[in-house]
N, C-alpha and C positions, 0 to 999 in steps of 0.2 A: 803178780801174775795176771791180774785183770788188765793192767795197762799194756802188757806185752800182747795179750790177745786182741785188744782193741787196736793196737798199732799194726798188728798183722792183718786184721780185717780191713783197716783203712788202706794199707799198702796194696792189698789184693784188689780192692775197689778202684784204686787209682790206676792200676795196670789195665783193667778192663776198659775198653773204649767202644763207643758206638761207631760202626762202620756202615757205609752205604754201598750197596751193590746194584748196578744197573744191568739188566739182562734183556735180550731180545728173546721172545718166545715164539716158536714155530708151532703151528697147528691150531691156533685160536681162530674160531669162526663166529663165536657168539659170547654174550655176557655169561652164559652158563660155563663156558670154557674158562673164562677169567675167574669166576667164582670158585670153580673146582681147584684151580691153580692157587689162588689166594688161600683157600682153606688148607691145602696141603702145606704151604709155606708157613702158615701161622702155627702149625703143629710142631715146627722145629723149635726146640728149646733155645731161647736167646733172641728170637725174632721180636723186635719192638714194634715195627710198623711195616705194612705192605701197601703199595700204591701201584695200580695198574692202568694202562692206557690201551684199550682194545684196538683203536684205529692205528696206533703206532706199533702195536704188538710188543709192548715193553712192560717190564715190571721193575720197580725200585723197592729194594728191601733194606730196611735199617735194622741192624742186629748188633748184639753184644758179642764182640769178637772173642771174649773169654768163654762163651757158651756155645757159639755156633761158628761155622766157617762157610765160605762161599760154596765149597763142595757139598756141605750138608744141605744147603738151600737148593742147589742144582739137582741133587738126588731127590728131594721132595717134589720138584717140578717134574722130573722124570717119572716118579712113581704115580703122578697124576695123569701121565700119558702124553706129556709134551716134551719138546726139546728146547733147551735154553743155551744161549751163547752170549758171551761177554761182548 
């Protein structure tokens, strides 16, 4: 029984993969805007890493696709008060 559970856990872990999402964000004017956006994204379950560039108005999010989706991340950005586009 233990072997079957371990095999299932390993199979589930093998199916999950880190994905990278690059988004343009409209409405950023300061580092505070970037911080607010990053904080909202980091609250999404499955997000591994967030990197932003204020001058380019872009954010790169690395996430576990078994726990989060691009839609979840874009909803978080929207809830922070900004618009994101791929």
